[in-house]
Biopython code that builds the backbone (N, CA, C, O; Angstrom):
import numpy as np
from Bio.PDB.StructureBuilder import StructureBuilder

atoms = [
    (1, "MET", "N", (11.915, 15.924, 5.367)),
    (1, "MET", "CA", (11.363, 14.335, 5.406)),
    (1, "MET", "C", (12.566, 13.535, 4.247)),
    (1, "MET", "O", (12.427, 13.825, 3.059)),
    (2, "SER", "N", (13.763, 12.507, 4.654)),
    (2, "SER", "CA", (14.451, 11.443, 3.732)),
    (2, "SER", "C", (13.472, 11.393, 2.872)),
    (2, "SER", "O", (12.283, 11.710, 2.921)),
    (3, "ALA", "N", (14.490, 10.727, 1.690)),
    (3, "ALA", "CA", (13.664, 10.339, 0.091)),
    (3, "ALA", "C", (12.615, 8.456, 0.178)),
    (3, "ALA", "O", (11.704, 8.117, -0.577)),
    (4, "ARG", "N", (13.188, 7.671, 1.291)),
    (4, "ARG", "CA", (13.375, 6.905, 2.303)),
    (4, "ARG", "C", (11.641, 6.747, 2.364)),
    (4, "ARG", "O", (10.736, 6.092, 1.846)),
    (5, "GLN", "N", (11.902, 7.995, 3.530)),
    (5, "GLN", "CA", (10.810, 8.225, 4.060)),
    (5, "GLN", "C", (9.074, 8.747, 3.428)),
    (5, "GLN", "O", (8.013, 8.570, 4.027)),
    (6, "LYS", "N", (9.296, 9.490, 1.898)),
    (6, "LYS", "CA", (9.191, 9.569, 0.696)),
    (6, "LYS", "C", (8.894, 9.219, -0.256)),
    (6, "LYS", "O", (8.327, 9.847, -1.150)),
    (7, "LEU", "N", (9.234, 8.118, -0.233)),
    (7, "LEU", "CA", (8.890, 6.901, -0.909)),
    (7, "LEU", "C", (7.879, 5.633, -0.192)),
    (7, "LEU", "O", (7.222, 4.676, -0.602)),
    (8, "ASN", "N", (8.157, 6.178, 0.920)),
    (8, "ASN", "CA", (7.545, 4.736, 1.253)),
    (8, "ASN", "C", (5.682, 5.611, 1.811)),
    (8, "ASN", "O", (4.677, 5.011, 2.193)),
    (9, "VAL", "N", (5.883, 7.162, 1.627)),
    (9, "VAL", "CA", (3.912, 7.797, 1.946)),
    (9, "VAL", "C", (3.497, 6.754, 0.337)),
    (9, "VAL", "O", (2.769, 5.771, 0.197)),
    (10, "ALA", "N", (4.468, 7.647, -0.798)),
    (10, "ALA", "CA", (4.393, 7.049, -2.137)),
    (10, "ALA", "C", (3.421, 6.246, -2.148)),
    (10, "ALA", "O", (2.214, 6.480, -2.101)),
    (11, "THR", "N", (4.181, 4.941, -2.234)),
    (11, "THR", "CA", (3.841, 3.528, -2.064)),
    (11, "THR", "C", (2.616, 3.287, -0.949)),
    (11, "THR", "O", (1.720, 2.547, -1.356)),
    (12, "VAL", "N", (2.459, 3.826, 0.432)),
    (12, "VAL", "CA", (1.040, 3.806, 1.158)),
    (12, "VAL", "C", (0.294, 3.722, -0.798)),
    (12, "VAL", "O", (0.223, 2.904, -1.715)),
    (13, "ASN", "N", (-0.204, 5.523, -0.430)),
    (13, "ASN", "CA", (-0.779, 6.211, -0.823)),
    (13, "ASN", "C", (-1.440, 5.868, -1.951)),
    (13, "ASN", "O", (-2.621, 6.058, -2.243)),
    (14, "GLY", "N", (-0.550, 5.333, -2.574)),
    (14, "GLY", "CA", (-0.490, 3.281, -3.947)),
    (14, "GLY", "C", (-1.367, 2.848, -3.958)),
    (14, "GLY", "O", (-2.245, 3.034, -4.801)),
    (15, "CYS", "N", (-1.426, 1.857, -2.668)),
    (15, "CYS", "CA", (-1.745, 0.642, -2.495)),
    (15, "CYS", "C", (-3.380, 1.461, -1.525)),
    (15, "CYS", "O", (-4.386, 0.859, -1.149)),
    (16, "LEU", "N", (-3.075, 2.865, -1.394)),
    (16, "LEU", "CA", (-4.982, 2.809, -0.974)),
    (16, "LEU", "C", (-5.767, 2.863, -2.158)),
    (16, "LEU", "O", (-6.805, 2.281, -2.474)),
    (17, "LEU", "N", (-4.701, 4.084, -3.025)),
    (17, "LEU", "CA", (-5.620, 4.454, -4.153)),
    (17, "LEU", "C", (-6.317, 3.234, -4.923)),
    (17, "LEU", "O", (-7.535, 3.285, -5.093)),
    (18, "VAL", "N", (-5.498, 2.012, -5.447)),
    (18, "VAL", "CA", (-5.561, 1.014, -6.504)),
    (18, "VAL", "C", (-7.356, -0.433, -4.557)),
    (18, "VAL", "O", (-8.473, -0.951, -4.541)),
    (19, "ALA", "N", (-6.565, -0.269, -3.937)),
    (19, "ALA", "CA", (-7.397, -0.671, -2.923)),
    (19, "ALA", "C", (-9.155, 0.394, -3.509)),
    (19, "ALA", "O", (-10.161, -0.007, -4.094)),
    (20, "GLY", "N", (-8.783, 1.742, -2.997)),
    (20, "GLY", "CA", (-10.463, 2.048, -3.387)),
    (20, "GLY", "C", (-10.912, 1.882, -3.796)),
    (20, "GLY", "O", (-12.113, 1.642, -3.674)),
    (21, "THR", "N", (-9.937, 1.897, -4.966)),
    (21, "THR", "CA", (-10.738, 2.675, -6.799)),
    (21, "THR", "C", (-10.896, 0.676, -6.606)),
    (21, "THR", "O", (-12.098, 0.599, -6.352)),
    (22, "VAL", "N", (-10.486, -0.461, -6.599)),
    (22, "VAL", "CA", (-11.055, -1.486, -6.847)),
    (22, "VAL", "C", (-12.528, -1.909, -5.965)),
    (22, "VAL", "O", (-13.572, -2.362, -6.434)),
    (23, "ALA", "N", (-12.294, -1.682, -4.963)),
    (23, "ALA", "CA", (-13.069, -2.124, -3.333)),
    (23, "ALA", "C", (-14.317, -1.464, -4.070)),
    (23, "ALA", "O", (-15.209, -2.214, -4.467)),
    (24, "TYR", "N", (-14.453, 0.453, -4.346)),
    (24, "TYR", "CA", (-15.547, 0.791, -4.862)),
    (24, "TYR", "C", (-16.602, 0.645, -5.924)),
    (24, "TYR", "O", (-17.831, 0.706, -5.898)),
    (25, "LEU", "N", (-15.689, 0.426, -6.889)),
    (25, "LEU", "CA", (-16.001, -0.647, -7.507)),
    (25, "LEU", "C", (-17.372, -2.186, -7.686)),
    (25, "LEU", "O", (-18.298, -2.565, -8.404)),
    (26, "ALA", "N", (-16.511, -2.603, -6.322)),
    (26, "ALA", "CA", (-17.560, -3.886, -6.370)),
    (26, "ALA", "C", (-18.067, -3.539, -5.382)),
    (26, "ALA", "O", (-18.130, -4.491, -4.605)),
    (27, "GLN", "N", (-18.771, -2.017, -4.693)),
    (27, "GLN", "CA", (-19.094, -1.861, -2.930)),
    (27, "GLN", "C", (-18.876, -2.344, -2.060)),
    (27, "GLN", "O", (-19.746, -2.205, -1.200)),
    (28, "SER", "N", (-18.166, -2.841, -1.829)),
    (28, "SER", "CA", (-16.716, -4.340, -0.679)),
    (28, "SER", "C", (-16.379, -3.185, -0.008)),
    (28, "SER", "O", (-16.018, -2.322, -0.808)),
    (29, "TRP", "N", (-16.339, -2.650, 1.681)),
    (29, "TRP", "CA", (-15.286, -2.612, 2.484)),
    (29, "TRP", "C", (-14.597, -4.438, 3.021)),
    (29, "TRP", "O", (-13.596, -4.599, 3.720)),
    (30, "THR", "N", (-15.153, -5.156, 2.659)),
    (30, "THR", "CA", (-13.897, -6.251, 2.557)),
    (30, "THR", "C", (-13.403, -6.182, 2.020)),
    (30, "THR", "O", (-12.191, -6.315, 2.184)),
    (31, "LEU", "N", (-14.073, -5.868, 0.743)),
    (31, "LEU", "CA", (-12.873, -5.918, -0.398)),
    (31, "LEU", "C", (-11.691, -5.347, 0.009)),
    (31, "LEU", "O", (-10.773, -6.113, 0.304)),
    (32, "PHE", "N", (-11.468, -3.769, 0.111)),
    (32, "PHE", "CA", (-10.842, -3.016, 0.566)),
    (32, "PHE", "C", (-10.044, -2.886, 1.259)),
    (32, "PHE", "O", (-9.235, -2.064, 0.829)),
    (33, "ALA", "N", (-9.728, -3.377, 2.424)),
    (33, "ALA", "CA", (-9.963, -4.197, 3.592)),
    (33, "ALA", "C", (-8.253, -4.456, 3.187)),
    (33, "ALA", "O", (-7.165, -3.882, 3.193)),
    (34, "GLY", "N", (-9.223, -6.382, 2.678)),
    (34, "GLY", "CA", (-8.300, -7.752, 2.042)),
    (34, "GLY", "C", (-7.233, -7.348, 1.948)),
    (34, "GLY", "O", (-6.200, -7.470, 2.606)),
    (35, "LEU", "N", (-7.791, -6.350, 0.235)),
    (35, "LEU", "CA", (-6.956, -6.150, -0.596)),
    (35, "LEU", "C", (-5.884, -4.773, -0.566)),
    (35, "LEU", "O", (-5.099, -4.340, -1.409)),
    (36, "LEU", "N", (-6.244, -4.320, 0.799)),
    (36, "LEU", "CA", (-5.027, -3.432, 0.961)),
    (36, "LEU", "C", (-4.133, -3.720, 1.546)),
    (36, "LEU", "O", (-3.050, -3.201, 1.278)),
    (37, "LEU", "N", (-4.357, -5.400, 3.373)),
    (37, "LEU", "CA", (-2.935, -5.751, 3.242)),
    (37, "LEU", "C", (-2.662, -6.882, 3.033)),
    (37, "LEU", "O", (-2.234, -7.811, 3.718)),
    (38, "LEU", "N", (-3.092, -6.669, 1.480)),
    (38, "LEU", "CA", (-2.072, -7.882, 0.516)),
    (38, "LEU", "C", (-1.190, -7.040, 0.322)),
    (38, "LEU", "O", (0.023, -7.211, 0.446)),
    (39, "LEU", "N", (-1.912, -5.797, -0.088)),
    (39, "LEU", "CA", (-0.889, -4.538, -1.106)),
    (39, "LEU", "C", (0.366, -4.248, -0.236)),
    (39, "LEU", "O", (1.431, -4.308, -0.849)),
    (40, "LEU", "N", (0.443, -3.853, 1.482)),
    (40, "LEU", "CA", (0.923, -3.629, 1.542)),
    (40, "LEU", "C", (1.930, -4.290, 2.557)),
    (40, "LEU", "O", (3.049, -4.030, 2.999)),
    (41, "LEU", "N", (1.088, -5.159, 2.688)),
    (41, "LEU", "CA", (1.987, -7.384, 2.822)),
    (41, "LEU", "C", (3.829, -6.940, 1.643)),
    (41, "LEU", "O", (4.967, -6.497, 1.796)),
    (42, "SER", "N", (2.593, -7.662, 0.216)),
    (42, "SER", "CA", (3.280, -7.357, -0.399)),
    (42, "SER", "C", (5.456, -6.239, -1.488)),
    (42, "SER", "O", (6.557, -6.542, -1.947)),
    (43, "ALA", "N", (4.680, -5.201, -1.251)),
    (43, "ALA", "CA", (5.470, -4.117, -1.334)),
    (43, "ALA", "C", (6.113, -3.928, 0.038)),
    (43, "ALA", "O", (6.958, -3.033, 0.067)),
    (44, "ILE", "N", (5.812, -4.818, 1.595)),
    (44, "ILE", "CA", (6.968, -4.407, 1.962)),
    (44, "ILE", "C", (7.614, -5.948, 1.388)),
    (44, "ILE", "O", (8.823, -5.766, 1.249)),
    (45, "GLY", "N", (7.350, -7.000, 1.110)),
    (45, "GLY", "CA", (8.426, -8.104, 0.860)),
    (45, "GLY", "C", (8.987, -8.743, 0.099)),
    (45, "GLY", "O", (9.580, -9.818, 0.011)),
    (46, "THR", "N", (8.334, -6.749, -1.251)),
    (46, "THR", "CA", (9.573, -7.098, -2.007)),
    (46, "THR", "C", (9.991, -5.728, -2.136)),
    (46, "THR", "O", (10.220, -5.207, -3.227)),
    (47, "GLY", "N", (10.111, -5.037, -0.829)),
    (47, "GLY", "CA", (10.985, -3.998, -0.513)),
    (47, "GLY", "C", (10.559, -2.598, -0.886)),
    (47, "GLY", "O", (11.564, -1.887, -0.864)),
    (48, "GLY", "N", (9.117, -1.674, -1.334)),
    (48, "GLY", "CA", (9.187, -1.436, -1.407)),
    (48, "GLY", "C", (8.768, -0.552, -0.913)),
    (48, "GLY", "O", (8.261, 0.423, -1.467)),
    (49, "ILE", "N", (8.964, -0.820, 0.682)),
    (49, "ILE", "CA", (8.621, -0.466, 2.333)),
    (49, "ILE", "C", (9.963, -1.111, 2.795)),
    (49, "ILE", "O", (10.430, -2.203, 3.117)),
    (50, "ARG", "N", (10.489, 0.862, 2.561)),
    (50, "ARG", "CA", (11.805, 0.052, 3.967)),
    (50, "ARG", "C", (11.503, 0.210, 5.556)),
    (50, "ARG", "O", (10.584, 1.028, 5.608)),
    (51, "PHE", "N", (11.816, -0.156, 6.771)),
    (51, "PHE", "CA", (11.795, 0.403, 8.170)),
    (51, "PHE", "C", (12.963, 0.511, 7.637)),
    (51, "PHE", "O", (12.550, 1.188, 6.695)),
    (52, "ARG", "N", (14.086, 0.424, 7.426)),
    (52, "ARG", "CA", (15.486, 0.175, 8.382)),
    (52, "ARG", "C", (16.312, 0.324, 7.339)),
    (52, "ARG", "O", (16.363, -0.447, 6.380)),
    (53, "ARG", "N", (17.304, 1.794, 7.568)),
    (53, "ARG", "CA", (18.357, 1.756, 6.514)),
    (53, "ARG", "C", (19.524, 0.065, 6.006)),
    (53, "ARG", "O", (19.908, -1.018, 6.448)),
    (54, "ARG", "N", (19.613, 1.159, 4.554)),
    (54, "ARG", "CA", (20.521, -0.434, 4.251)),
    (54, "ARG", "C", (21.809, -0.710, 5.115)),
    (54, "ARG", "O", (22.448, -1.750, 4.955)),
]
sb = StructureBuilder()
sb.init_structure("model")
sb.init_model(0)
sb.init_chain("A")
sb.init_seg("    ")
for serial, (resi, resn, name, xyz) in enumerate(atoms, 1):
    if name == "N":
        sb.init_residue(resn, " ", resi, " ")
    sb.init_atom(name, np.array(xyz, "f"), 0.0, 1.0, " ", f" {name:<3s}", serial, name[0])
structure = sb.get_structure()
């Protein structure tokens, strides 16, 4: 596994952890889905998750 793939996996795991924790405290699956989508899209937009080589 390349370094880029490892960083992408770490970023996705972080998004899942944050979204899961907030949704657990709020007891809401809808919040989990929405927050996960928001976090993943923001990570893609800022370059935290890269699909292609530079």
